N, CA, C, O and the ligand as a Tripos MOL2 file, in Angstrom:
@<TRIPOS>MOLECULE
protein
  309   307    78     0     0
PROTEIN
NO_CHARGES

@<TRIPOS>ATOM
      1 N          12.2750  -13.8190  -20.3980 N.3       1 MET1
      2 CA         12.1190  -13.4790  -18.8840 C.3       1 MET1
      3 C          13.0680  -14.2100  -18.1140 C.2       1 MET1
      4 O          12.9460  -15.4240  -18.2760 O.2       1 MET1
      5 N          13.9690  -13.8740  -17.3340 N.am      2 ASP2
      6 CA         14.8050  -14.8040  -16.6330 C.3       2 ASP2
      7 C          14.3840  -15.1500  -15.3510 C.2       2 ASP2
      8 O          13.3220  -14.7340  -14.8860 O.2       2 ASP2
      9 N          15.1840  -15.9190  -14.7220 N.am      3 VAL3
     10 CA         14.7530  -16.4290  -13.2420 C.3       3 VAL3
     11 C          14.4930  -15.1880  -12.4590 C.2       3 VAL3
     12 O          13.4940  -15.0960  -11.7460 O.2       3 VAL3
     13 N          15.2780  -14.3290  -12.5620 N.am      4 PHE4
     14 CA         15.2650  -12.9920  -11.5530 C.3       4 PHE4
     15 C          14.0780  -12.4500  -11.7670 C.2       4 PHE4
     16 O          13.3900  -12.2120  -10.7740 O.2       4 PHE4
     17 N          13.5230  -12.1060  -13.1910 N.am      5 ASP5
     18 CA         12.3310  -11.4530  -13.3860 C.3       5 ASP5
     19 C          11.2760  -12.1480  -13.0400 C.2       5 ASP5
     20 O          10.2990  -11.4990  -12.6670 O.2       5 ASP5
     21 N          11.1880  -13.5950  -13.0670 N.am      6 GLN6
     22 CA         10.0730  -14.3610  -12.6570 C.3       6 GLN6
     23 C           9.8450  -14.2250  -10.8830 C.2       6 GLN6
     24 O           8.7600  -14.0020  -10.3460 O.2       6 GLN6
     25 N          10.8950  -14.3810  -10.3150 N.am      7 ALA7
     26 CA         10.7190  -14.4320   -8.7970 C.3       7 ALA7
     27 C          10.2610  -12.7620   -8.5310 C.2       7 ALA7
     28 O           9.4420  -12.5700   -7.6330 O.2       7 ALA7
     29 N          10.6950  -11.7670   -9.1720 N.am      8 THR8
     30 CA         10.2290  -10.5430   -8.8380 C.3       8 THR8
     31 C           8.6460  -10.5020   -9.2490 C.2       8 THR8
     32 O           7.9600   -9.8250   -8.4840 O.2       8 THR8
     33 N           8.0160  -11.0700  -10.2510 N.am      9 GLU9
     34 CA          6.6980  -10.8900  -10.8200 C.3       9 GLU9
     35 C           6.0530  -12.0700   -9.5460 C.2       9 GLU9
     36 O           4.9650  -11.7320   -9.0800 O.2       9 GLU9
     37 N           6.4530  -12.9390   -9.1800 N.am     10 LEU10
     38 CA          5.6710  -13.8520   -8.1870 C.3      10 LEU10
     39 C           5.4470  -13.0860   -6.8900 C.2      10 LEU10
     40 O           4.4380  -13.1840   -6.1920 O.2      10 LEU10
     41 N           6.6060  -12.2370   -6.6240 N.am     11 GLU11
     42 CA          6.7660  -11.5700   -5.3170 C.3      11 GLU11
     43 C           5.6050  -10.5030   -5.3950 C.2      11 GLU11
     44 O           4.7870  -10.4150   -4.4790 O.2      11 GLU11
     45 N           5.5640   -9.8360   -6.3160 N.am     12 ARG12
     46 CA          4.7180   -8.5750   -6.6200 C.3      12 ARG12
     47 C           3.3250   -9.3060   -6.7310 C.2      12 ARG12
     48 O           2.3650   -8.6210   -6.3800 O.2      12 ARG12
     49 N           3.0920  -10.4370   -7.1130 N.am     13 MET13
     50 CA          1.5760  -10.9980   -7.1470 C.3      13 MET13
     51 C           1.2820  -11.2330   -5.8810 C.2      13 MET13
     52 O           0.2050  -10.8580   -5.4190 O.2      13 MET13
     53 N           2.2120  -11.8970   -5.1280 N.am     14 GLU14
     54 CA          1.7500  -12.2000   -3.7200 C.3      14 GLU14
     55 C           1.6120  -11.1640   -2.8660 C.2      14 GLU14
     56 O           0.9910  -11.3970   -1.8280 O.2      14 GLU14
     57 N           2.0970   -9.9230   -3.0710 N.am     15 ARG15
     58 CA          2.1680   -8.5950   -2.3030 C.3      15 ARG15
     59 C           0.4010   -8.1100   -2.6140 C.2      15 ARG15
     60 O          -0.4560   -7.7670   -1.7990 O.2      15 ARG15
     61 N           0.3340   -8.2300   -3.8800 N.am     16 GLU16
     62 CA         -0.8540   -7.6490   -4.4240 C.3      16 GLU16
     63 C          -2.2090   -8.4950   -3.7600 C.2      16 GLU16
     64 O          -3.2080   -7.8760   -3.3940 O.2      16 GLU16
     65 N          -2.1170   -9.7410   -3.6750 N.am     17 LEU17
     66 CA         -2.7950  -10.4180   -2.9830 C.3      17 LEU17
     67 C          -3.1140  -10.2770   -1.4280 C.2      17 LEU17
     68 O          -4.2200  -10.3170   -0.8870 O.2      17 LEU17
     69 N          -1.9570  -10.1170   -0.8950 N.am     18 ALA18
     70 CA         -1.9490   -9.5420    0.4920 C.3      18 ALA18
     71 C          -2.8860   -8.4150    0.6780 C.2      18 ALA18
     72 O          -3.8900   -8.4080    1.3900 O.2      18 ALA18
     73 N          -2.4380   -7.5020   -0.0310 N.am     19 VAL19
     74 CA         -3.3460   -6.2360    0.0040 C.3      19 VAL19
     75 C          -4.7420   -6.3520   -0.2220 C.2      19 VAL19
     76 O          -5.5350   -5.7170    0.4740 O.2      19 VAL19
     77 N          -5.1550   -7.1970   -1.2430 N.am     20 LYS20
     78 CA         -6.5010   -7.3100   -1.4530 C.3      20 LYS20
     79 C          -7.3660   -7.7360   -0.5320 C.2      20 LYS20
     80 O          -8.4860   -7.2970   -0.2720 O.2      20 LYS20
     81 N          -6.4730   -9.0730    0.1880 N.am     21 LYS21
     82 CA         -6.9490   -9.7030    1.3890 C.3      21 LYS21
     83 C          -7.0670   -8.7280    2.6040 C.2      21 LYS21
     84 O          -7.9500   -8.8710    3.4500 O.2      21 LYS21
     85 N          -6.1540   -7.7510    2.6510 N.am     22 ALA22
     86 CA         -6.3730   -6.9860    3.8910 C.3      22 ALA22
     87 C          -7.2800   -5.8960    3.6740 C.2      22 ALA22
     88 O          -7.8580   -5.5310    4.6980 O.2      22 ALA22
     89 N          -7.5700   -5.2650    2.6020 N.am     23 VAL23
     90 CA         -8.5360   -4.2750    2.3230 C.3      23 VAL23
     91 C          -9.8940   -5.0690    2.3660 C.2      23 VAL23
     92 O         -10.7610   -4.5350    3.0580 O.2      23 VAL23
     93 N         -10.2070   -6.1720    1.7890 N.am     24 ALA24
     94 CA        -11.6230   -6.8870    2.0080 C.3      24 ALA24
     95 C         -11.9920   -7.2600    3.4920 C.2      24 ALA24
     96 O         -13.1170   -7.2520    3.9930 O.2      24 ALA24
     97 N         -10.8510   -7.5730    4.0560 N.am     25 GLY25
     98 CA        -11.0670   -8.1700    5.2380 C.3      25 GLY25
     99 C         -11.4670   -7.1200    6.3030 C.2      25 GLY25
    100 O         -12.0580   -7.4920    7.3170 O.2      25 GLY25
    101 N         -11.1260   -5.6750    6.0770 N.am     26 ASP26
    102 CA        -11.6340   -4.4190    6.9350 C.3      26 ASP26
    103 C         -13.1080   -4.6640    6.9580 C.2      26 ASP26
    104 O         -13.6960   -4.8580    8.0210 O.2      26 ASP26
    105 N         -13.6990   -4.6570    5.8280 N.am     27 ASN27
    106 CA        -14.9680   -4.5000    5.8870 C.3      27 ASN27
    107 C         -16.0430   -5.5330    5.3240 C.2      27 ASN27
    108 O         -17.2380   -5.3980    5.5880 O.2      27 ASN27
    109 N         -15.5920   -6.4990    4.5900 N.am     28 PHE28
    110 CA        -16.3640   -7.4380    4.2370 C.3      28 PHE28
    111 C         -16.2970   -8.7160    4.4620 C.2      28 PHE28
    112 O         -17.2450   -9.3740    4.0340 O.2      28 PHE28
    113 N         -15.2970   -9.3760    5.1110 N.am     29 SER29
    114 CA        -15.0210  -10.6130    5.2710 C.3      29 SER29
    115 C         -15.9460  -11.2800    6.3190 C.2      29 SER29
    116 O         -16.3910  -12.4090    6.1100 O.2      29 SER29
    117 N         -16.2290  -10.6060    7.4190 N.am     30 GLU30
    118 CA        -16.8230  -11.0590    8.6090 C.3      30 GLU30
    119 C         -18.5350  -11.0290    8.4190 C.2      30 GLU30
    120 O         -19.3670  -11.9060    8.6530 O.2      30 GLU30
    121 N         -18.6750   -9.7580    7.9390 N.am     31 GLY31
    122 CA        -20.2640   -9.8720    7.9160 C.3      31 GLY31
    123 C         -21.0290   -9.5370    9.2620 C.2      31 GLY31
    124 O         -20.4640   -9.3490   10.3390 O.2      31 GLY31
    125 N         -22.3100   -9.4930    9.0610 N.am     32 PRO32
    126 CA        -23.1410   -9.1200   10.5070 C.3      32 PRO32
    127 C         -23.2940  -10.4860   11.2470 C.2      32 PRO32
    128 O         -23.0290  -11.4870   10.5820 O.2      32 PRO32
    129 N         -23.6620  -10.6370   12.4560 N.am     33 GLU33
    130 CA        -24.1460  -11.5730   13.1850 C.3      33 GLU33
    131 C         -25.7130  -11.7750   12.8500 C.2      33 GLU33
    132 O         -26.3900  -10.7490   12.9160 O.2      33 GLU33
    133 N         -26.3150  -12.8700   12.5290 N.am     34 TRP34
    134 CA        -27.8490  -12.7790   12.4370 C.3      34 TRP34
    135 C         -28.3860  -13.6630   13.4950 C.2      34 TRP34
    136 O         -28.1650  -14.8540   13.7120 O.2      34 TRP34
    137 N         -29.1390  -12.8110   14.1030 N.am     35 ILE35
    138 CA        -30.0690  -13.1420   15.2150 C.3      35 ILE35
    139 C         -31.6890  -12.8010   14.8210 C.2      35 ILE35
    140 O         -32.1870  -11.6830   14.6870 O.2      35 ILE35
    141 N         -32.3490  -14.1260   14.6780 N.am     36 ASP36
    142 CA        -33.6520  -13.9360   14.3650 C.3      36 ASP36
    143 C         -33.8590  -13.2940   13.1570 C.2      36 ASP36
    144 O         -34.8230  -12.5560   12.9500 O.2      36 ASP36
    145 N         -32.8790  -13.5800   12.2470 N.am     37 GLY37
    146 CA        -33.2120  -12.8240   10.9340 C.3      37 GLY37
    147 C         -32.9770  -11.4440   10.8040 C.2      37 GLY37
    148 O         -33.3900  -10.7580    9.8680 O.2      37 GLY37
    149 N         -32.1760  -10.9660   11.9430 N.am     38 VAL38
    150 CA        -31.9520   -9.4350   11.9030 C.3      38 VAL38
    151 C         -30.4220   -9.4720   11.9670 C.2      38 VAL38
    152 O         -29.8680  -10.2920   12.6990 O.2      38 VAL38
    153 N         -29.6370   -8.4950   11.1250 N.am     39 PRO39
    154 CA        -28.3180   -8.6710   11.1160 C.3      39 PRO39
    155 C         -27.9590   -7.5410   12.3960 C.2      39 PRO39
    156 O         -28.4620   -6.4470   12.6530 O.2      39 PRO39
    157 N         -26.9670   -8.2470   13.0010 N.am     40 CYS40
    158 CA        -26.6140   -7.5590   14.3370 C.3      40 CYS40
    159 C         -25.1450   -7.3710   14.5160 C.2      40 CYS40
    160 O         -24.3640   -8.1450   13.9640 O.2      40 CYS40
    161 N         -24.6960   -6.3120   15.3130 N.am     41 CYS41
    162 CA        -23.4170   -6.1430   15.3100 C.3      41 CYS41
    163 C         -22.6380   -7.3750   16.1320 C.2      41 CYS41
    164 O         -23.1180   -7.9030   17.1350 O.2      41 CYS41
    165 N         -21.4430   -7.7180   15.5760 N.am     42 ARG42
    166 CA        -20.6370   -8.5890   16.2350 C.3      42 ARG42
    167 C         -20.0440   -8.4400   17.3780 C.2      42 ARG42
    168 O         -19.5850   -9.3450   18.0750 O.2      42 ARG42
    169 N         -20.0370   -6.9760   17.6610 N.am     43 ASP43
    170 CA        -19.2370   -6.8990   19.1290 C.3      43 ASP43
    171 C         -20.2190   -6.7430   20.2220 C.2      43 ASP43
    172 O         -20.1590   -7.3480   21.2920 O.2      43 ASP43
    173 N         -21.2500   -5.7750   19.8340 N.am     44 CYS44
    174 CA        -22.2300   -5.4380   21.0490 C.3      44 CYS44
    175 C         -23.4560   -6.2260   20.6750 C.2      44 CYS44
    176 O         -24.2450   -6.2640   21.6190 O.2      44 CYS44
    177 N         -23.8090   -6.7670   19.7710 N.am     45 GLY45
    178 CA        -25.3160   -7.6910   19.4350 C.3      45 GLY45
    179 C         -26.2480   -6.5830   19.0740 C.2      45 GLY45
    180 O         -27.3030   -7.1020   18.7100 O.2      45 GLY45
    181 N         -26.3090   -5.4260   19.0210 N.am     46 GLU46
    182 CA        -27.1610   -4.3140   18.5110 C.3      46 GLU46
    183 C         -27.4270   -4.6670   17.1280 C.2      46 GLU46
    184 O         -26.5340   -4.9360   16.3250 O.2      46 GLU46
    185 N         -28.9300   -4.6610   16.8050 N.am     47 PRO47
    186 CA        -29.0910   -4.6050   15.2430 C.3      47 PRO47
    187 C         -28.4240   -3.4650   14.4230 C.2      47 PRO47
    188 O         -28.2780   -2.3010   14.7940 O.2      47 PRO47
    189 N         -28.0480   -4.0100   13.2460 N.am     48 ILE48
    190 CA        -27.4400   -2.9120   12.5240 C.3      48 ILE48
    191 C         -28.2720   -2.1050   11.7640 C.2      48 ILE48
    192 O         -29.1320   -2.7420   11.1540 O.2      48 ILE48
    193 N         -28.2900   -0.7600   11.5890 N.am     49 PRO49
    194 CA        -29.2630    0.0230   10.9650 C.3      49 PRO49
    195 C         -29.2700   -0.3820    9.6040 C.2      49 PRO49
    196 O         -28.1620   -0.5150    9.0840 O.2      49 PRO49
    197 N         -30.3290   -0.6200    8.8780 N.am     50 ALA50
    198 CA        -30.5320   -0.8710    7.5210 C.3      50 ALA50
    199 C         -29.9230   -0.0230    6.5000 C.2      50 ALA50
    200 O         -29.6530   -0.4460    5.3760 O.2      50 ALA50
    201 N         -29.6480    1.4930    6.9930 N.am     51 ALA51
    202 CA        -29.1540    2.4420    6.1230 C.3      51 ALA51
    203 C         -27.7300    2.0530    6.0300 C.2      51 ALA51
    204 O         -27.1230    2.0470    4.9590 O.2      51 ALA51
    205 N         -27.1330    1.6840    7.3250 N.am     52 ARG52
    206 CA        -25.6900    1.3070    7.2810 C.3      52 ARG52
    207 C         -25.4240   -0.0240    6.4130 C.2      52 ARG52
    208 O         -24.4620   -0.0520    5.6460 O.2      52 ARG52
    209 N         -26.0320   -0.7970    6.5050 N.am     53 LEU53
    210 CA        -26.0060   -2.1940    5.6870 C.3      53 LEU53
    211 C         -26.0450   -2.0150    4.1260 C.2      53 LEU53
    212 O         -25.4300   -2.7280    3.3340 O.2      53 LEU53
    213 N         -26.9080   -0.8950    3.7830 N.am     54 LYS54
    214 CA        -27.0310   -0.4340    2.5720 C.3      54 LYS54
    215 C         -25.9460    0.1720    1.8050 C.2      54 LYS54
    216 O         -25.6070   -0.0840    0.6500 O.2      54 LYS54
    217 N         -25.3120    1.2580    2.8630 N.am     55 ALA55
    218 CA        -24.1380    1.8630    2.4830 C.3      55 ALA55
    219 C         -22.9780    1.0390    2.5320 C.2      55 ALA55
    220 O         -22.1010    1.2530    1.6960 O.2      55 ALA55
    221 N         -22.8020   -0.0170    3.5110 N.am     56 ILE56
    222 CA        -21.6260   -0.8540    3.5990 C.3      56 ILE56
    223 C         -22.2400   -2.2340    3.4490 C.2      56 ILE56
    224 O         -22.6970   -2.6790    4.5020 O.2      56 ILE56
    225 N         -22.3580   -3.0390    2.3470 N.am     57 PRO57
    226 CA        -22.9830   -4.2170    2.3780 C.3      57 PRO57
    227 C         -22.0790   -5.2070    3.2030 C.2      57 PRO57
    228 O         -20.8620   -5.0980    3.0500 O.2      57 PRO57
    229 N         -22.4780   -5.9910    3.9080 N.am     58 GLY58
    230 CA        -21.7610   -6.9510    4.5970 C.3      58 GLY58
    231 C         -21.1440   -6.2820    5.7650 C.2      58 GLY58
    232 O         -20.2580   -6.8990    6.3550 O.2      58 GLY58
    233 N         -21.4890   -5.1080    6.1810 N.am     59 ALA59
    234 CA        -21.0770   -4.5390    7.3880 C.3      59 ALA59
    235 C         -20.9900   -5.4890    8.6040 C.2      59 ALA59
    236 O         -22.0510   -6.1000    8.7330 O.2      59 ALA59
    237 N         -20.0820   -5.8020    9.5210 N.am     60 GLY60
    238 CA        -20.3990   -6.7420   10.5250 C.3      60 GLY60
    239 C         -20.4750   -6.0820   11.6760 C.2      60 GLY60
    240 O         -20.7710   -6.8180   12.6180 O.2      60 GLY60
    241 N         -20.2870   -4.7720   11.9890 N.am     61 ARG61
    242 CA        -20.6330   -4.0410   13.3360 C.3      61 ARG61
    243 C         -21.3140   -2.7400   12.9520 C.2      61 ARG61
    244 O         -21.3670   -2.1860   11.8540 O.2      61 ARG61
    245 N         -21.9290   -2.3150   14.3700 N.am     62 CYS62
    246 CA        -22.6750   -1.0080   14.1690 C.3      62 CYS62
    247 C         -21.3250    0.1740   13.8410 C.2      62 CYS62
    248 O         -20.1310   -0.0730   13.6700 O.2      62 CYS62
    249 N         -21.9950    1.4140   13.8350 N.am     63 CYS63
    250 CA        -20.9100    2.3380   13.5720 C.3      63 CYS63
    251 C         -20.0190    2.5670   14.8970 C.2      63 CYS63
    252 O         -18.8180    2.7970   14.7550 O.2      63 CYS63
    253 N         -20.5140    2.5160   16.0030 N.am     64 ALA64
    254 CA        -19.6730    2.9910   17.1400 C.3      64 ALA64
    255 C         -18.6320    1.6370   17.3470 C.2      64 ALA64
    256 O         -17.4750    1.8610   17.7040 O.2      64 ALA64
    257 N         -18.9940    0.5130   17.1590 N.am     65 CYS65
    258 CA        -17.9910   -0.6870   17.3880 C.3      65 CYS65
    259 C         -17.1690   -0.5970   16.1790 C.2      65 CYS65
    260 O         -15.9790   -0.8600   16.3580 O.2      65 CYS65
    261 N         -17.5390   -0.2730   14.9440 N.am     66 GLN66
    262 CA        -16.7090   -0.4530   13.8080 C.3      66 GLN66
    263 C         -15.6400    0.8030   13.9550 C.2      66 GLN66
    264 O         -14.5070    0.6780   13.4880 O.2      66 GLN66
    265 N         -16.0590    2.0420   14.6380 N.am     67 GLN67
    266 CA        -15.1090    3.0000   14.9750 C.3      67 GLN67
    267 C         -13.9330    2.5660   15.9070 C.2      67 GLN67
    268 O         -12.7200    2.6490   15.7150 O.2      67 GLN67
    269 N         -14.7140    2.0270   17.0850 N.am     68 GLU68
    270 CA        -13.6260    1.4440   18.1390 C.3      68 GLU68
    271 C         -12.7180    0.5950   17.4620 C.2      68 GLU68
    272 O         -11.5240    0.8120   17.6650 O.2      68 GLU68
    273 N         -13.0650   -0.4150   16.6260 N.am     69 TRP69
    274 CA        -12.4740   -1.5690   16.1160 C.3      69 TRP69
    275 C         -11.2350   -0.9280   15.3140 C.2      69 TRP69
    276 O         -10.0640   -1.2530   15.5100 O.2      69 TRP69
    277 N         -11.6700    0.0360   14.3780 N.am     70 GLU70
    278 CA        -10.6140    0.5960   13.4650 C.3      70 GLU70
    279 C          -9.5410    1.4650   14.3950 C.2      70 GLU70
    280 O          -8.3460    1.4970   14.0990 O.2      70 GLU70
    281 N         -10.0590    2.1350   15.4970 N.am     71 ARG71
    282 CA         -9.0690    2.7000   16.4400 C.3      71 ARG71
    283 C          -8.0470    1.8410   16.9800 C.2      71 ARG71
    284 O          -6.8640    2.1760   17.0270 O.2      71 ARG71
    285 N          -8.5420    0.6110   17.4360 N.am     72 GLN72
    286 CA         -7.6590   -0.2760   18.0710 C.3      72 GLN72
    287 C          -6.6700   -0.9560   16.7680 C.2      72 GLN72
    288 O          -5.4680   -1.1810   16.9100 O.2      72 GLN72
    289 N          -7.2700   -1.1640   15.7810 N.am     73 ARG73
    290 CA         -6.2750   -1.6470   14.7260 C.3      73 ARG73
    291 C          -5.3210   -0.7460   14.5360 C.2      73 ARG73
    292 O          -4.2010   -1.2130   14.3240 O.2      73 ARG73
    293 N          -5.4380    0.4570   14.5490 N.am     74 LYS74
    294 CA         -4.4390    1.4740   14.2430 C.3      74 LYS74
    295 C          -3.6350    1.6370   15.2680 C.2      74 LYS74
    296 O          -2.5310    2.1100   14.9970 O.2      74 LYS74
    297 N          -3.8900    1.3550   16.5100 N.am     75 ALA75
    298 CA         -3.1150    1.4370   17.6800 C.3      75 ALA75
    299 C          -2.1070    0.2340   17.6520 C.2      75 ALA75
    300 O          -1.0210    0.2930   18.2290 O.2      75 ALA75
    301 N          -2.5140   -0.8120   16.9740 N.am     76 TRP76
    302 CA         -1.7600   -2.1670   16.9190 C.3      76 TRP76
    303 C          -0.5540   -1.9160   15.9950 C.2      76 TRP76
    304 O           0.5230   -2.4760   16.2010 O.2      76 TRP76
    305 N          -0.7570   -1.0470   14.9530 N.am     77 LYS77
    306 CA          0.1470   -1.1390   13.7410 C.3      77 LYS77
    307 C           1.3990   -0.3590   14.3150 C.2      77 LYS77
    308 O           2.4010   -0.2010   13.6170 O.2      77 LYS77
    309 ZN        -21.8060   -2.5520   18.0700 Zn       78 ZN78
@<TRIPOS>BOND
     1     1     2 1
     2     2     3 1
     3     3     4 2
     4     3     5 am
     5     5     6 1
     6     6     7 1
     7     7     8 2
     8     7     9 am
     9     9    10 1
    10    10    11 1
    11    11    12 2
    12    11    13 am
    13    13    14 1
    14    14    15 1
    15    15    16 2
    16    15    17 am
    17    17    18 1
    18    18    19 1
    19    19    20 2
    20    19    21 am
    21    21    22 1
    22    22    23 1
    23    23    24 2
    24    23    25 am
    25    25    26 1
    26    26    27 1
    27    27    28 2
    28    27    29 am
    29    29    30 1
    30    30    31 1
    31    31    32 2
    32    31    33 am
    33    33    34 1
    34    34    35 1
    35    35    36 2
    36    35    37 am
    37    37    38 1
    38    38    39 1
    39    39    40 2
    40    39    41 am
    41    41    42 1
    42    42    43 1
    43    43    44 2
    44    43    45 am
    45    45    46 1
    46    46    47 1
    47    47    48 2
    48    47    49 am
    49    49    50 1
    50    50    51 1
    51    51    52 2
    52    51    53 am
    53    53    54 1
    54    54    55 1
    55    55    56 2
    56    55    57 am
    57    57    58 1
    58    58    59 1
    59    59    60 2
    60    59    61 am
    61    61    62 1
    62    62    63 1
    63    63    64 2
    64    63    65 am
    65    65    66 1
    66    66    67 1
    67    67    68 2
    68    67    69 am
    69    69    70 1
    70    70    71 1
    71    71    72 2
    72    71    73 am
    73    73    74 1
    74    74    75 1
    75    75    76 2
    76    75    77 am
    77    77    78 1
    78    78    79 1
    79    79    80 2
    80    79    81 am
    81    81    82 1
    82    82    83 1
    83    83    84 2
    84    83    85 am
    85    85    86 1
    86    86    87 1
    87    87    88 2
    88    87    89 am
    89    89    90 1
    90    90    91 1
    91    91    92 2
    92    91    93 am
    93    93    94 1
    94    94    95 1
    95    95    96 2
    96    95    97 am
    97    97    98 1
    98    98    99 1
    99    99   100 2
   100    99   101 am
   101   101   102 1
   102   102   103 1
   103   103   104 2
   104   103   105 am
   105   105   106 1
   106   106   107 1
   107   107   108 2
   108   107   109 am
   109   109   110 1
   110   110   111 1
   111   111   112 2
   112   111   113 am
   113   113   114 1
   114   114   115 1
   115   115   116 2
   116   115   117 am
   117   117   118 1
   118   118   119 1
   119   119   120 2
   120   119   121 am
   121   121   122 1
   122   122   123 1
   123   123   124 2
   124   123   125 am
   125   125   126 1
   126   126   127 1
   127   127   128 2
   128   127   129 am
   129   129   130 1
   130   130   131 1
   131   131   132 2
   132   131   133 am
   133   133   134 1
   134   134   135 1
   135   135   136 2
   136   135   137 am
   137   137   138 1
   138   138   139 1
   139   139   140 2
   140   139   141 am
   141   141   142 1
   142   142   143 1
   143   143   144 2
   144   143   145 am
   145   145   146 1
   146   146   147 1
   147   147   148 2
   148   147   149 am
   149   149   150 1
   150   150   151 1
   151   151   152 2
   152   151   153 am
   153   153   154 1
   154   154   155 1
   155   155   156 2
   156   155   157 am
   157   157   158 1
   158   158   159 1
   159   159   160 2
   160   159   161 am
   161   161   162 1
   162   162   163 1
   163   163   164 2
   164   163   165 am
   165   165   166 1
   166   166   167 1
   167   167   168 2
   168   167   169 am
   169   169   170 1
   170   170   171 1
   171   171   172 2
   172   171   173 am
   173   173   174 1
   174   174   175 1
   175   175   176 2
   176   175   177 am
   177   177   178 1
   178   178   179 1
   179   179   180 2
   180   179   181 am
   181   181   182 1
   182   182   183 1
   183   183   184 2
   184   183   185 am
   185   185   186 1
   186   186   187 1
   187   187   188 2
   188   187   189 am
   189   189   190 1
   190   190   191 1
   191   191   192 2
   192   191   193 am
   193   193   194 1
   194   194   195 1
   195   195   196 2
   196   195   197 am
   197   197   198 1
   198   198   199 1
   199   199   200 2
   200   199   201 am
   201   201   202 1
   202   202   203 1
   203   203   204 2
   204   203   205 am
   205   205   206 1
   206   206   207 1
   207   207   208 2
   208   207   209 am
   209   209   210 1
   210   210   211 1
   211   211   212 2
   212   211   213 am
   213   213   214 1
   214   214   215 1
   215   215   216 2
   216   215   217 am
   217   217   218 1
   218   218   219 1
   219   219   220 2
   220   219   221 am
   221   221   222 1
   222   222   223 1
   223   223   224 2
   224   223   225 am
   225   225   226 1
   226   226   227 1
   227   227   228 2
   228   227   229 am
   229   229   230 1
   230   230   231 1
   231   231   232 2
   232   231   233 am
   233   233   234 1
   234   234   235 1
   235   235   236 2
   236   235   237 am
   237   237   238 1
   238   238   239 1
   239   239   240 2
   240   239   241 am
   241   241   242 1
   242   242   243 1
   243   243   244 2
   244   243   245 am
   245   245   246 1
   246   246   247 1
   247   247   248 2
   248   247   249 am
   249   249   250 1
   250   250   251 1
   251   251   252 2
   252   251   253 am
   253   253   254 1
   254   254   255 1
   255   255   256 2
   256   255   257 am
   257   257   258 1
   258   258   259 1
   259   259   260 2
   260   259   261 am
   261   261   262 1
   262   262   263 1
   263   263   264 2
   264   263   265 am
   265   265   266 1
   266   266   267 1
   267   267   268 2
   268   267   269 am
   269   269   270 1
   270   270   271 1
   271   271   272 2
   272   271   273 am
   273   273   274 1
   274   274   275 1
   275   275   276 2
   276   275   277 am
   277   277   278 1
   278   278   279 1
   279   279   280 2
   280   279   281 am
   281   281   282 1
   282   282   283 1
   283   283   284 2
   284   283   285 am
   285   285   286 1
   286   286   287 1
   287   287   288 2
   288   287   289 am
   289   289   290 1
   290   290   291 1
   291   291   292 2
   292   291   293 am
   293   293   294 1
   294   294   295 1
   295   295   296 2
   296   295   297 am
   297   297   298 1
   298   298   299 1
   299   299   300 2
   300   299   301 am
   301   301   302 1
   302   302   303 1
   303   303   304 2
   304   303   305 am
   305   305   306 1
   306   306   307 1
   307   307   308 2
@<TRIPOS>SUBSTRUCTURE
     1 MET1         2 RESIDUE 1 A MET
     2 ASP2         6 RESIDUE 1 A ASP
     3 VAL3        10 RESIDUE 1 A VAL
     4 PHE4        14 RESIDUE 1 A PHE
     5 ASP5        18 RESIDUE 1 A ASP
     6 GLN6        22 RESIDUE 1 A GLN
     7 ALA7        26 RESIDUE 1 A ALA
     8 THR8        30 RESIDUE 1 A THR
     9 GLU9        34 RESIDUE 1 A GLU
    10 LEU10       38 RESIDUE 1 A LEU
    11 GLU11       42 RESIDUE 1 A GLU
    12 ARG12       46 RESIDUE 1 A ARG
    13 MET13       50 RESIDUE 1 A MET
    14 GLU14       54 RESIDUE 1 A GLU
    15 ARG15       58 RESIDUE 1 A ARG
    16 GLU16       62 RESIDUE 1 A GLU
    17 LEU17       66 RESIDUE 1 A LEU
    18 ALA18       70 RESIDUE 1 A ALA
    19 VAL19       74 RESIDUE 1 A VAL
    20 LYS20       78 RESIDUE 1 A LYS
    21 LYS21       82 RESIDUE 1 A LYS
    22 ALA22       86 RESIDUE 1 A ALA
    23 VAL23       90 RESIDUE 1 A VAL
    24 ALA24       94 RESIDUE 1 A ALA
    25 GLY25       98 RESIDUE 1 A GLY
    26 ASP26      102 RESIDUE 1 A ASP
    27 ASN27      106 RESIDUE 1 A ASN
    28 PHE28      110 RESIDUE 1 A PHE
    29 SER29      114 RESIDUE 1 A SER
    30 GLU30      118 RESIDUE 1 A GLU
    31 GLY31      122 RESIDUE 1 A GLY
    32 PRO32      126 RESIDUE 1 A PRO
    33 GLU33      130 RESIDUE 1 A GLU
    34 TRP34      134 RESIDUE 1 A TRP
    35 ILE35      138 RESIDUE 1 A ILE
    36 ASP36      142 RESIDUE 1 A ASP
    37 GLY37      146 RESIDUE 1 A GLY
    38 VAL38      150 RESIDUE 1 A VAL
    39 PRO39      154 RESIDUE 1 A PRO
    40 CYS40      158 RESIDUE 1 A CYS
    41 CYS41      162 RESIDUE 1 A CYS
    42 ARG42      166 RESIDUE 1 A ARG
    43 ASP43      170 RESIDUE 1 A ASP
    44 CYS44      174 RESIDUE 1 A CYS
    45 GLY45      178 RESIDUE 1 A GLY
    46 GLU46      182 RESIDUE 1 A GLU
    47 PRO47      186 RESIDUE 1 A PRO
    48 ILE48      190 RESIDUE 1 A ILE
    49 PRO49      194 RESIDUE 1 A PRO
    50 ALA50      198 RESIDUE 1 A ALA
    51 ALA51      202 RESIDUE 1 A ALA
    52 ARG52      206 RESIDUE 1 A ARG
    53 LEU53      210 RESIDUE 1 A LEU
    54 LYS54      214 RESIDUE 1 A LYS
    55 ALA55      218 RESIDUE 1 A ALA
    56 ILE56      222 RESIDUE 1 A ILE
    57 PRO57      226 RESIDUE 1 A PRO
    58 GLY58      230 RESIDUE 1 A GLY
    59 ALA59      234 RESIDUE 1 A ALA
    60 GLY60      238 RESIDUE 1 A GLY
    61 ARG61      242 RESIDUE 1 A ARG
    62 CYS62      246 RESIDUE 1 A CYS
    63 CYS63      250 RESIDUE 1 A CYS
    64 ALA64      254 RESIDUE 1 A ALA
    65 CYS65      258 RESIDUE 1 A CYS
    66 GLN66      262 RESIDUE 1 A GLN
    67 GLN67      266 RESIDUE 1 A GLN
    68 GLU68      270 RESIDUE 1 A GLU
    69 TRP69      274 RESIDUE 1 A TRP
    70 GLU70      278 RESIDUE 1 A GLU
    71 ARG71      282 RESIDUE 1 A ARG
    72 GLN72      286 RESIDUE 1 A GLN
    73 ARG73      290 RESIDUE 1 A ARG
    74 LYS74      294 RESIDUE 1 A LYS
    75 ALA75      298 RESIDUE 1 A ALA
    76 TRP76      302 RESIDUE 1 A TRP
    77 LYS77      306 RESIDUE 1 A LYS
    78 ZN78       309 GROUP 0 **** ****
């Protein structure tokens, strides 16, 4: 492997890591806000339904806020 190949490999690994972080960050990095032992939405403070947490472990927002958040995220891109 010459120097050029090594640089390319490093670049590829860094890019993969960035993608993994971005994907994980969308749903799992933040988690809910715990209020009195109840997982609540980070944006509106409403309790997150148990069914939603079961479907998306670590969900940090209720359905409505998650949709709004994703909509805004798309608008930024
Ligand atoms: Zn909410």
